[in-house]
N, C-alpha and C positions, 0 to 999 in steps of 0.2 A: 227713273226712281225704283220701279218694280224690279228691274234687272240688277240694280245696285244692291238692293236688299237681298235678293237671292244669292248674289255673289258673296255678299258680307256673311250671310248665313252659312254658305258652304265653307268659307274660310274658318269660321268660328268652329264648325264641326270637325275640321281637320286638327285644329289646335287642341280641342277637347280629346281627340283620339290619340294624338302623337306627343303632345306637350302639356298634359294636364297636371296641374299643381295638385299634390296630394297633401291632406292635412295629416300631420304627424301626431302620435300619441301625446307628446309634449304640447303640442299646439291645442289639442282638445282640452287638455288640463287647463291651459291658459283661458280658453273660452269659459270653461266651467267656473273659473275663479273671477273673471273680470267682465263677463258678459251674461248678466241675470237672465235674460230671456232663454238663452241657450240652456242654462242650468236647469231651468224649470221644466223644460220639454221632456216628455216621456222618451224612452229609448228609441222607438221606431221614428219619431219625429226628429230625434237628434241625428239619426243617420241621414234623413232626408235633408236636414239643415247642412250637415257637413258635405253632402253631395252638391248641393246648390252653391255652398260657399267656394268649394272647389272650382266650379265653373266661373264664378265672379273672379277669383283670384288668378285664373288662367287667362281670362279674356280682357280684364281691366288693366289700364296702366295707372301707376301711382307715381306722382312726380312731385318732388320737393321744389318749393319756391322760396324766395327771400333768403334767410340765413339757414333754412332747413336743407342741409346738404344731403342727408340720407333719409328715406322713408324705411323705416325697419319693418321686419315681418309682422311684429306685433301691432304696429300701426295698421298695416294692410289688413290684418286679421279683423281688428275691431271696426274699421270702416266697412270692409266687406260684410262682416256679420250684420251691421246696421242695415245695409241694402238688402240682405236676405231676409231680415225680420220684417221689413216694411213690405216686401213682396211675397212673403211666406205662404199666402193664401192662394197662390197660383201655381200651378204645376211647372210650367216652363215661362218664366218672367224674370228677366234680370236687367232691365232698363238698358237694352243693347244700344240704343240711340246714343247713350251717354257712355263714351268709351275711356275717358281719362279723368282721374281725380287729381287736382292740383292742391296741394297741402301746404299752407304757410304756417310759421311757428306761432304766430299771434295773429291779431287783427291786422289787416292789410289795407293799404290806401289805394282806391280805384281813381285812375286819372280820367275815367270817363264821366263819372258824376261827382268827383271831387270830394269823397267822403270815405271813412273807414268802414270796412265790412268784416263780419265775422264768417260769412259764407254767402255763396250765391250760385246760381245755375245758368249756364251759358249754352242755350240750345243751338245757337248758330255753329259753334265749335264742338259740340258734344261734350262740354266740361261740367263737372260738378267741383266747386271750390270750397275748401274748408280752412279754417283757422284751428290748428291742432289744440292750442290751448282751450279754445271755447268747446270743441268737440269733446275734450276730456271732462270738462266742467259739466257737460250735459250727461256724461255717464256717471259721474261720482255721486249725484243726487238723482235717484230715479223716481222721485214722487212729487216733484215740483211742476210737472208739465212743461219743462223748458229743456230742449235737447237738440243741439245744433244738427246733429247727424240726422235724425228723424225729420227735422225741419226741412233740411235740403233734399233729402230723399223724397219727401212728400212733394216738393215743387217738381222735381224731376219726373215722379210718377204721374202727376197732373198733366204736365206738358206732353209726355209720351203718349198719353191717352188721345191726345188731340193732334198729334203730329202724324200725318198720313204715311210718311215713308218710314216711320219707326217700325212698322209692322207688328206692333204690340198694342192690343186693345184690352184694357183691364176692366173697365167699369160696366156693370150691368146698366143699359140705358134707363130702365124704369127706376132703379135705385138712384141714379145720378139725378134724373128729374125731381125726385122726391128731395134729395139732398139740396138742390138748388133752391126749392120752395122753402124749406126750413131754414137754410142758411141766411136768406133774405131777411126773415124776421129776427134772427138771432144777431146779424149784423146791424140792424136798425136799433136793437137794444143797446148794443155796445156804443154805437154812435150818439145815443141819447145819454150815455153815462148811467144807463140803468143796470141793476144787478144781473151779473152774467158769470158763468162758470169760467169763461175764458179771459186771458188777459187782454189789455187793450190793444196790443199789437194785432189781434185778430180782426180789428175793425179797419185796418189800413185799406185792404182790397179783398177781392175774393180769393186770390193766390195765398195771401197771408192767412186768411181765415182757415183754409184747408190745412195749411202746414201746422198752425197752432192746434187745429182739431186733432190731427194725428199724433202730435206730441202727447196730447192729453189721452188719446185713445190707447196708446201703448204704455205710457207711464202711470196713469190714473184712472184705468178703466172702470173700477167699481165707483169711484167718485163721480166720474162722468156719467155713468148709467144712472146714479141716483139723482143727479142734478138734471139731466136732459136725456130721459129714456128714449123718446122718440129719435132724437138725432143719433144716439149711440147705436141704436138698433140699424139705422140706415148706414152708419159707418161700417158696422159689422158685416152688412150685405155688400158694400162697396169693396171692402177689403178681403172678404172671404175668410175671415178669422175673427175670434173672439178672445182677446188678451186675458179676460176675466178667468178663463179656463186654467191659464198657467199661473195666474198671480193670486196669492193668498190674500184675502180680504183684509184691507188695513181699517181699523176703526177711525171714523172721521174725527178730526180734532176741532175743538172749539165750538 
């Protein structure tokens, strides 16, 4: 496992040196227009973001499924940018264990559990699977705490932290311990149908809770902080970034 990881890292280094994808000025304009997180970053952080996004676009595969015959450069940019956003708190962290994105045009049917999916993560095969329609819906409204891209990247991030051969370790152990303690209480509230900041999906299991939490962490950081300061600050330490810095405070409604 160790040798495989070292060889994989060596190949990645060669790709980044000799076959690196470069972000054009037109693509930067596209990100400014359609990816709000990037637009809000100060100039030095934008340069860092672009550098990391170039790495992701160089090393990841983007494969269309179903009736999606072509994955456009714009689709790759938005999916890659979501990965970079979620992992932006780390200097070198790109979910290397997950090497391929499978993209369906809409919700897709799983023959394994015989139900329709909007997205999933397959650690056995290193896949992150997305419904493009649902992915775009998550981008068009950025203040509802529902974002498929963030949700599936969160699943991948959590899994990578505990997969030994991934070679990537993201979470501070003490922050993770505190998170698990607070999560248990919040999930109990959700299960008892008590008032919670998070939608009911977070009560399904610990994996869904983490994914829903990160959706709100990135899309509604001020509201999250006001409703559950302790958990937000733990998430801030886990993710090594504070989205409140980039996001102008929205006045709470209702």
